[in-house]
N, C-alpha and C positions, 0 to 999 in steps of 0.2 A: 422247444425247451432250451436247446443249445443256443439258439439265437438270442433268447431272452437273457440267458446267463451272460452271454458275450456283451450284450447291450448294457446289462447291469454293471459288469466289470469295467466297461469303458466309462460309464458315468462315475464310478468310484475313482477311477484314475484321474478324471478331469477335476473332480471335487476334492481330491486328496490334498493338494496344496492349500486349499482354503481352510482346512482343519485348523491350521495355525491361527486363524483369525476368528474361530468359532466363539471363543469366550475371551474378552479382553484380559490381558495380563495385569495382575496386580503389581504395578510398577513400584509402588512404595515398598511393598514387601520384598520384591526382587532386589531392590537397591539396598535397603536398610539391613537386610540379613548379612550384608558384606561390609558393613561399617567396620573401620579399623579400631581396635581397642588395644592399648599398650598399658601394661601394669608395672613396667620398670623403665629405667633410663636406658633406652636402646639406641646406641650410636649407629646401628646398622639400619634403623627404620625411622628416620625423621619424617615428619608429615609436612605437607605443603597445602597452601591455598593459592588460588590464582584464577585468571580468566582467559588464559591462552596467549595473552600479550604481556602478562606480568605475573610473576610468581614469587611467593615468599615462603621460605622453608624454615621450620622451627624445631626446637628440641622439646623435651618433656615439659618445659615451663610455658609452652605456647608462644615463646619468643626466642630470639637468638642469644640466649643468656650464656651458654657454655660452648661457643664455637670451636674451641680448641679440642674438645672431645670428639669432633667429627672430621678432623684433619685427614685421617687415613680411611675414612668411610665415605659418607656423602656430605660434602661441605655445606654449611648453612649459608644460602645466598639470597639476595634480593635482586632478581634479574628481570629484564624486559626485552621485548622484541626490538625496541628502538634504542636501547642503551648500549652504545658502542664507544670505545675509546681507542685512540691512536697515539702511540708514543712518538715524540717528534722525530721526523725523518731528516736529520741534519746532513745526511749523505746523498739525499735525492734519489734513493733507491726506488725503482718502479719495475713492475713485472714486464712492462712493455720494452724495457731496456736491459732486461736480465740477459745473461749470456746463455742463450739457448743452445742445446746440444743437438746436432743433426744426426738423424738416423736414416738409413737408406731402405726404401720399400722394395717390393718384389721387382718393380720395373726400373730400379736404379735411381728413382727420384729421391732427393734429400728433403726430409721433413724435420723442421725444428721443434723441439719440445723443451719445456721448463724442467729439465731433468736435474736431479741431485745425485751425481755419480757417487757410488759407495756411501750414500746417505751422509755425506759430509755436511757439517753445520757451520758455515761461515757467518760472520755478523750480518751480512746482507741476507742470506737465506733465512736466518733466525728472524730478522725484522720483517721480511716479506711474509713469512708464515704466520707470525703472531700479531700482525696488524691489518685491520682493526680487530679488536677482540671484545667480547661481551663484558659488560662492566657490572660489578657489584655496586648497586646504587646506594646502599646504606645499611648498616647493622642496627637492629633495634632489639634491645635485650634488657632484662631486669638487672638492677643493682640490688643484690640481696646481702644483708649484713647481719652478723650476730650482734648480740647486745653490747659486746665490747668493740664493735666497729669493724671486726675482721670480716673479710668477704666469704661468702658461701662457697662450698665445694660441691662438685657433682654428687659425691657419695653421701652428702648430708641431706639430700632430698629423700623423703620417705613417703609412703602411702600414695605412690604415683598411680594415677588413673587418667589416661588420655584417650579421647574419643574423637575420631574423625567422622562427623555427621555428613555423609555423602549427599543425602537428599537436600540438605540446606547449605552445603558448602561451608561448614563451620568446624573448627577444632575446639573442643572443650577440654581443658586441662585442669586436673586437680592434683595437688601435692601438698606436703607439709614440710615446713622448714622450722627447726627448733620447736617442733610440736605444734606450730601454728598453721592452720589450713590456708591454702591459697587457691582461689578459683579464677580461671582465666578463660575468656572466650576470644577466639581469633578468627577474623573474617577478611575477605578481599572482595571489593565491589565487582560486579559483573561487567559494568560498562565504563569503569574508570579505574585507573591504576592506583587505587587507594587501599591500604591495609589498615585495619583498626583492631584494637584490643580493649577488652573490658576486664578489669581486675577487681576482685573483692578479697580483702584480707585485713585482719586486725594489725598486721605488721605495719600497715601504713601509718597508724596513729603514733607508733613509736619511731617513725621515720627510718624504718629498716628495709623498706621496699620502695624503689623508685624505678623509672624507666630511662634508659640511656640511649641516645642516638649518636652513632659514630659513622664517619665517612672515610673510605680508603682511597688510595691511588689505584689505578688500573693495572691489570696484568693479564696475559694470556694463560697463566698457570691455572691449575684446577680450582684453586681457592677463589679465583676471580677478584681477589683483593690483595693489595700490597700495603701493609700497615707501616712499612719502614721508611716511607718517603713523605713525611708531612709537609716538607717544603716544596714538593713538586706539584701540589694542587692547592686550590683555594676554596674556602667556604665563607661566603659573605652572608652574615646574619642580618636579617631585618626583623626587629622585635621591639615592640613598645612595652616597657615594664608595666606589669600588672595585667596585660592582655592575656588571652587564652590561645594565641596563635603565634607561631614563629615561622619565618620563611627563610630557606637556605638556598642561596644562589651558588651552585656548584660549577667550578671550572677546572677541568683537567686538560692542560695544554690547550688545544683548539676546540675541545668538546665541552658542551655546556648542558646542564639540566637543572631543574628546580624541584625542591622538596618543600612541601608545606605541612607543618605539624600543628594540629589543634587538639586541645584537651579539655576535660571537664573543669568546671570552676573550682577554685580553692587550691589548685596546684600552683607551684612556683617553678620558674624556669631559670636555669643557670648554665653558664659556659664552664666546662671543665678543662678544655684544652683547645688547640688550634682547630680541630675538627670533631670535638666531643662535647656533647650537651646532655643535660639531664633534666627531666621533669619529675618533681617531687610532690606527691599528694599532700594535701593539707592534714594537719594533726587531728582535725575534728571529723574526718571521714574515713570509712573503711572501704570505699569504692572509688574507682577512677577509670576513666576511659581516655584513650588517645588514638588519633587517626593520623596517618601520614599519606599524603598524596604525592605521587611521583610524576613529574611532567617533563617530557623531552623538549623543553623550551627554556627561554630566558625570561626576563621580566616583561611585564606588560599584559600577561594573560589574566583573564578574570578567574580568580582563585576562590572557590567556594568552600565553606566550612563543612566538614563531614563529621557528624556525630557518629558514635558507635551504632546507635539504633538505625541510623540512615544507611550505613554501610551494611549492617546485618540484614536489613530489609531488602536492600538492593541485591545482595548475594543470594538471599533466599528466593527471591523472584527469579533471578537468573538460573539457579540450579533446579528449581522446581520445573521451570519451563524446559530446561535441557533434558531432564529425565522423563518428562511426560510427552515429549516429542521425539522425533528420531526413532531408530530401531530399538528392538528389545528381544532378548532371547531368555526364555525361562526354562530351566532344566529340572525344576524341583519335583516334577512327577516321575523322575527316572528311578530305576531300580539299581542301576550301576552305581556303586558307591563313589565313583570318581566324579559324579555330577557336580557336587558342591564345589570342589576345587576348580573345575573348569569354569563354572559359573562365576566363582569369585574372581578368577583371572579376567574374565570378560568384563565384569562390572568395574573392577579397579582400573583396568586398562582404558575404559571409556573415560573415567575421571582423570587419569594421569595425562592422556593425550589431549583432553580438553583444556587442562590448565597449563600445558607446556607447549603445545604445538599448533596453535591456530592464529599466529600473527601474520604479518605481511611478508615475512621472510621464511624460507624453509628453516626448520629447527635443527639445532645440533643434536648429536646423539644423546646428550644429557639434558636436552631441552633448556629450560630456564631455571635449572637447579645449580649447575656449576659448569665450568669450562672443560672441554676436552678438545684435543687437536687445536690448541691455542685459541679456542673460542670460535673457530670457524664452523660452518655447517657443510655437510656433504650432499651433493646433488643426487648421487646414486641412491642415497638413503631417503630422499624425499618421498619416494613411492611408499616405503615401509612405514614412514611416519604418518602419512596423511591420505593415501589412496582409500583407506577404509571409510573415511567420512562419506564418500559417495554411496557406498553400499549400505551404510547405516542411516541413509536419508538425511545426512547433515552436510550436503554438498557445499553450502556457503562457507563452511569451515575450511574446506580444501581450496575453494576459489579465492579465499583471502590471500593466499600466498602465490597464486598463479600470475599476478601482476608482476612479480619478480622477474619472470622471463621476458616480459615486455620491456621492463626497465633496463635489463642488461643485454637486450638483443643487439645493439650496436657493437658492444664489446665482444659478444659471441661471434658476430659476423667478422670482426677484426681478427679473432683467433683463427677462424677458418681460412680467411684470406692469407694470413701470415704463413699458414701451413700449406697453402696451395689448393684449398678445397673451396667448394661453393657453400652457400647457405650459412648456417650458424652452428658453431661447435660449443656446446655448453661446458662450463668448467666442472671440476669435481669438488675440490675443497676451496671454499670461497666465503665471501662476506656480502653485504648488500651491494657492493660495487660490482660484483661479478668477476673480479680479478682472480685469475688462477693462482694457486700457491705452489711454489717449487716443491717437487717431490720425486722420489724414484718410482712412485706408483701412480699417484693421482692423475697427472696429465696424460697418461697412457690408457686409462680406463675408457671404455666406450659404452658400457651397458646403461649409462645414464642418458645417453643421447636420445633414445626413443621415448623416454619418460614423458616429455611434454605432449607428445601425440597421444599417449595413453590417458593423461589427465584431460586433454581436450575431448577425447572420445567419451570419457565418463560424464563430462558436462553435457555433451550432445545426447547421450542416452537418456538423460533426465529432461533436458529442455526441449530438444528436437525443434529448434527454431532458427531462423536465419540470423538472428542477433548473436547466437552462440557461434555460428559458423563464421561470421564476420569478426567477432571478438578475438577468436583464436586462429584465424586463417594464416596470419603471418608466421606465428609460432609453428604451426603444423607444416607449412610449406617450406620455411627456412630450415626446419629440422630435417625434413625429407630431402631437401636439396643437398644438405651436408651428407646425409647417410648414403645417398646415391653416388656422390662424388668420392666418398671415403672408400667404398668398395673398389678394390683394385682388380683390373683385368689381368688374369694370369694367362699369358700366351701359351704356356706349356700344356695347360689343361682346358683352355677355351671356356673359362667361366670367371665369374666375379668372386673374389674371396675377401675375407676380413683378416687383416694382419699378414705377417708381422709388419709394422711394430704395433703391438696390442697387449694390453693388460686386461685379462678377462675377469669376470666376477670372482672366480676361484683364483685368488691372487697369488697362489704359490707357483704358478707357471711363469717361466721367464718371458718377459715382454718382447725380447728380440728374436724369439723363436716361435711364439704362439700363433697358430693359424686356425681359423674357422672353429672357434668354440661352439658347441652345440646350442647353448642357450642364446648367445649373441646372434648367431645365424638365424635362429627362429624368430627372435625379437625384431631383427632387421626386416625380415619378410613380412611379419605382421604389421609393423609400423608403416612400411612403404605402401602396403595394400590399403591400410586404413587411410593414409594420406590421399591415395587415389579416390577413395570413397568420398572424402571431403571435397575433392574437386568435382566429382559427379553431383554431389548435393548442391554445390554452388553453381551448377550449370556449366562447368568448365570441362574441356576434354581431358582425358587421362594424360599425364605427363609421359612423354616418350622415353626420356632418360630413366625415369623410375621404373617403367615397364621393362626396359632393357635389362636393368639390374634384377628385377623380380624374375624375369624369364630365365636368366642365366646365373642366378646366385647359387653358390655351392650348396650342396645338401649335407646335413650332418653325417659324419662318418659313423658307420656301424661296424663294430668289431665283434665277430661271432654273433651273439644274440643280444648285444647291449650297445648303447650309444657311447662312443668315445667322448671323453670330456672335451678334448680338442683334437683336431686332425693331426697335430704334431705329437700327440701322446697316444699312439695306438696301444701303448703299454699301460693305459689307465688302470687296468685291473690286475696288473702283475707287479707294478713298481710301487712299493708301499709309501713312497714319498708323495704320491698324488692323492691318497685317500684322507686328506685333511683340508682345513679351511671350509669354505662353503661348498656343499654338494649341488652347485648351481645348475648342473646338467638337468636336474629334475624340474627346474623352473620353466623349461621349454614346454612342458605339459603340466601346468600347475598355476604359476603366476600368469602364464599365457594359455590361450585355448589350445595351442599345440597344432596349428595347421601344418600338415606335412609330417607330423610326428606319429610313428606307429605305436599304438598303445601297448602292444605286447612287448615290443622292444624296450619301451620305457618301463614296463613292469619288471622285466629282467634286470634293467639298470637299477631300479629302486630296490629290488630284492638284494642285489649285491651290496649296495650302499648300506642297507639296513643291517646287514650282517658284518660288514667289514670296516665301517667308517671309524675314524679317530674322533669320537664324540667330544673329548675334552678340548679339541682344537676347532670347535665350531663357534657359531655366533647365534644370538637369540632369535634372529629371524629365519634361521635355517629350519626350525621345527614347524612353523606355520607353512613354510614353502613345501616341506615334505608332506604335510597334511593336505594341502591343496592338490598336490600330485596324486596322493592316495585317493582322495575323493573323486577326482576326475577319472581315475582308473577303475572306479567302482569298488574300492576297498575302504569303506567307511570305518571299519574296525581299526585299520592301521592309521587312518586319519586321526582318530581319537588317541591312539597310542603315541603318534608323533607329537601331538600337542602336549601330552603329559609325560613324554619320555624322561626318565629319571637320569639326567646327565648334569654335569656341573654348570653348563651354560643355559639350562632351562628351568632354573629354580626361581619361582616368584616369591619374593619376600612378603612379610606381613603387610607392608605398605604397598605391595603390588609391583615394586621395581624388580628388574631382572639383573642379577650380578653377572659381570663378564670377567673381570680381572682387577687387580689392584690399579687404581687410577681410573678405572671405568666400572664404577660400582653400581651404576644404573645404566640401562640401555633401552631407550624408548622404541627403537625399531622393532624390538621383540613384541612390545605391547601393541603397536600398530599392526604388525603382521598377524598377530593372534586375532585381532578384530576383523581383518580382511578375510582370513581363513574361516572363521566361525560364521561370518555372514554368508560366505560362499557355500559353506556346508549346510546352512539352514535354508536360505532362500534359493539356492541352486545357482546354476550358470547356464549360459546359452547351450542348449542341447542336452541339459541334464535330464535324468529320469524323471518322469512325471509322478512324483510322490512327495509327500511332505518331508522336508529336511533330507534331501537325497545324499548329503555328505555325512549324515549320522547313521549309525548302525540301525537296521530295521530288524532287530532281534528280540523286541519286547523289553529290552533293558533301558532303552532311552526314550523318554517322552519329551519331545522338543516342541515347545510353543514359541512361536516367533511372530512378530508383527512389524510392519513398516520398514522392511528391509528391501533392497533392490538386488536383482540377480547380477552376477558378475559376467563380464565378457567371456 
């Protein structure tokens, strides 16, 4: 009898993970119950449509009619992955000829860095940091007028009801102006950078509603647009009077792009100013549609007419496919009242990362909505933006941007060589060129260096073919070569160490004194061992240098029963200045599988952080990081608590965005991190307990249905 019970228990254990697939998830119900609905003019919650390479953000009118109302919240932008602008470099400034500052490592070797001492901002530093920057490609908004011709004001819109239809990728906006209803549909094509709007209102017949198209100069500022320099850029109009299409050839210094606008018949087209144009509907119609296609090219391309119906159909097909494929997590059968909010965050984060973060380049923290850090993107954040796509069975969306590392490999090799290292050293704050930006922090960070090996391994876990090994072998091997050469031999302790000079992920530690941060040490070991596995898969012998570093790499310091944040801060738990910024020590067993990390020591570390951390001084991805650590430690209740911790940096707005601070009013690494963490919690990780959703509480309060997710490393 006992043997039968044991056999029955084993069968249940084996079958338990399959419970998630017993009945297909009603994906339409899952997605649509989290559609966004706004009933007032909310400057903190603008909505966007996009395709991952192009994004268009609107106000309550469904267009960019009142951009000034969003100056201090989330600016209304039209941004693309390919749309960059560079202000003329009349002084010939170049990061390769920047005055690097030399720092001395443990063995007395001088290493040059693009440092900015005391955070000084010279004209050279300002130019290098802000160029190139992402460009606002054009503002499209309504011209609304009262009967006396005076312009509408925000507060004069009434009966607002705006609906983001997630399943179809469409924003439907209703409002009244002077008592007259206006109905607007806004869509973005899935496979083309085209945005289209359909409008219905009796205001058209009285010529009190039209659509204006305006083009700005470029800037690295948050607005992404400079409207004060009309003489600094050109808009060449190609238009045949009476036609239903206008073509705008845009030139900003040495950068060019094209915009094609086409509209429904009966409307008239006029030029209002140097870069301002208006399409006015005919007096006999109360409906009008307009489409604008944005192209990163000059004249000569075949330009197709896009009707609203065509763009809407294209968007619907794109989004229906997106939601019906890839992973899904349904929490609706749960008893814990927090299920709805967590599921809402998961669904909206899928939408936001899909419209903002799937281009050929890594995204910036604010994606394709507006500029932060002068419009550059941050390589250490690439993991938090896009690694989740692999676990959600949408690996191609991650692979879209991995070619970036191939493109900048020569420059990364040059950086390593300049500093006396082997292989390739990846930049921190950069642009498609891969050029490093001067900074007192960025050039000294190292935790982004192993990332490309992590991405390559995610690709291998899905494809497991030689083509994948060959595709990413140079990236993996050059990264590992740098990592092995970066580790310094400490003759006093007979081991390889990291730093100083080093800026760790918890950026409040001084770079000239920081040695052996726990997370970076663990990541170094994992990445070098993974690179060795790539050599084995390719039939190559293990690299002797990598093995030497692996064998003699320093171990994370343990203070009492907890891991020190860094070896040079044994006072991690007694000095209050260290319990701020990212609690990245937990990533050693969370983001990573934690080889060499003792679970109980990490549990004590997490316990202390949970009770003592300065939560207002954190970032949005810290909470998914804590959740992953909790899950791997077998504490799923705390994993849920971490994801929903009520702190200033962990609030998800109505539109799904996560506020961080003034000027950083949305933060996409939080959304991407949430998706990685919840996939790990639902589908598990290598070595996870053999039960359904091992990262969720098994207490009868959570009913987790999931499908089409991959386990995490």
